[in-house]
N, C-alpha and C positions, 0 to 999 in steps of 0.2 A: 102968417097963416098958421092956424093950429094944426099940429101933426096928430096922427092917430097912432097910438102905440098898443100893440097886442103882445101880451106876455104869456108864453106857454112853458109851464114847468112840468116835471115828472121824472120818473126813474129812467135809468138807461134801458134802451131797447123798446120804449113805448111807442116809437114811431114819430116822435116830436119833430126831428130834423127833416125827414122826408116829407111829412105832411105839411109842416110850416113852409118849407121851400116851395111846394106845389101851390099852396094857397097864396103865397106872396106873388108868385108868377101870375096867377089868374087875376089877382086884385091890383096888380101894379105896385105892390109894396116892396120894400127892401127886406130881404131875409137876413137875419143876423144869428149865426150859429155860435153862441158864446162858448159852447164846449170846445169848439175848434181853437179858441184862444188858449184855453188851459192845456189842450193837447199839444199845442205848439211849445209851450213852456216845458211840458213833460218830454217832448221829443228832444229839445235842446239839452235837457239834463241827461237823458239817456245817451245822446251822442257824445256827451262830455264825461261819460262814466260816473255820473252822480246819481245816487239813489234818490228816487223821487219822494221818499218819505223822510229824507234828511233835510230838515227845514233850514238849518244854517247853510248847508252846501248849496241848496236851491236858491236861497236869497243872495248868496254871493255871485250867482250867475246872472241875476236879473239885469245888472248894469250892462250886460252884453247882449241882451235880448231886445229885439225890435220886431213886434208883431203888427202886421197890417192886414186889414180886410179891404179887398178891392172888389168892386162890383162891375162886371162886364155883362151887359144885356140881362141884368138882374140875377146873374149867377155869381155867387160868392167865391172868391179865391182867397186863400190864406197864404200870406208871405211871412217867412221867418228870416230876418236879416237879408231880405231881398230874394230869397229862394221860394218858389212856389212849392209849398209842402201840403197842398190840399189832399193828395193821396197818401203821403207818408204818415200823416197823423192818424190814419184809420187803422193802423196795426193794433192787434190785441194788446201788446205790451204797452203801447202808448195810451190805450184806453184806461188801463189800470193805473198807469202813472198819472193820468189827468185827474183821476179821483184823489190821488195823494196830494198833488200840488194844489188842487182847488181847496184843500182843507187848511192851507197856510194863509193866514190873514193878509200878510203883506203882498202875496201874489194876487189875491183878490183885489186889493187896493190898487195894485199896479195896473190891472186890466179894467178896473171899474170906470175910470174916466173915459176910456175909449168907447165903451158900450154906451155910456150916457150921451156922449157927443153925437154919436150916430142917431140915437133916438130923438134928440132935440131938434134935428134938422131934416128928418125924413119920416114918412109913414113906414113903420117897421113892424115886422113880426119877429120877435126875439125869443129864442128858446134856450132853456138851461135848467138849473136846479133852484135858483133863488131869484128869478127875474121878477116875479110878482111880489115877493116878500122884501127884496132888498134893492135890486137894480132899478126896477120901474114900479115902485109902490103905488104910483098914481096912474098906472096904465088904464086905458079905456076899457080893456077887456082882459081878464085873467082866466086862463084855462089850466087846469091840472090834469094832464093826460097820463093815463096809466093802463096797464094790462097785467095779467097774472105773470109771475116769473116763468112759468112753463111756456106760455104763449110767446113771451119775449125771447126766450132761448130758442124756441122753434123757428121764429122769424130770422134770428141771427144765423142759425145753422143753415137755413135755406139760402141765405146770402153768401155763405162761405163754402158750401159743400162742393163747389166746382174747383176749389183751390186745393193743391196737393197737401198743404199743411193745415187743412181745416181741422179744428178741434172737435172732439166728440160732443154730442148733444149734452151729455152729462157734465162735461167740463165747462161748457158754456153756461149751463144752468147754475152750476156752483159759482162761477165767476159773477153772474148777475146777482145772485143772492148775496154774495160777499160785497159787491159794489153797492147794492141797496143799503146794506148795513152801514158801510163806511160813509155813504152820502147822507144818511139820515141821522147818524150819531156823531158827526163831527161838531166841534164847538162853534166854528164860524160858519154862519149861513147854512145850516143844515137843510136837507131836502124836506120840505113840508108844504102842504097845501095852504095857500093864503086864505084867510077867512072869507074873502069875497070872490074867490075863484070858482069857476064852473067845473065840476068834476066830469071828466069824459073818459070812460073806460072803453078802450078799443078792442078788448078781448074777443068780442063777438062781431066786430066790424071788419070789413076788408078795407084796403087802402082807399078806394074811391068813396066808400061810405064815410070813412073818417074825414076825408078831405071836405066832402059836402057838408058834413055836420059842423066843422070848424068855420067854413065859409058862411053858413047860415048864422052862426053866432056872431061873426064879425059884422055881417051886414045888419044885424039887429042893433048894433051900437052905432052904426053909421047913419041910421035913419033918424 
């Protein structure tokens, strides 16, 4: 039976993960957050006092890294060497570290096969930075989801403002701008819109509107 693969790419904070997760649940697809895989590698490096931009040191750790995605009632859980790190990988330090390790070709190669295997055997919505350009170049639908840096920083701030260590809006904006630059200028699989991707700017859309727009696009390729 042919599987349906949906690729969603875009910069950090565009809403890819939360929107993709909701759409997958409504459509009965499996949601694959590829960023979680890179975050797991970054978390392992940080826990072992290795700088995430030190390529040689990160590569030396890979032989001790086992990352798994497990799906329970269509909810993705991320396991690092048997430990559920679904929450731990969402720390700001890990986010920036993920941008660094994802620029290392052999880290991408290390995680590539896992992503492909899931897509070959399931209907998936997979989001990341290079899904439509590298991981799933033959996806049935490619979406490039974006929003202005200011809107993305505001959304992130609203997520974190209840926490005692919440960064300032200005700090979050600077972080997003820096991460955009890092992701789009790296040599290996830089962030860019695939030639055949649909551009979806969510700056003026709320969450529900964004979800419905993506579902409409997916249903158009299923027909």
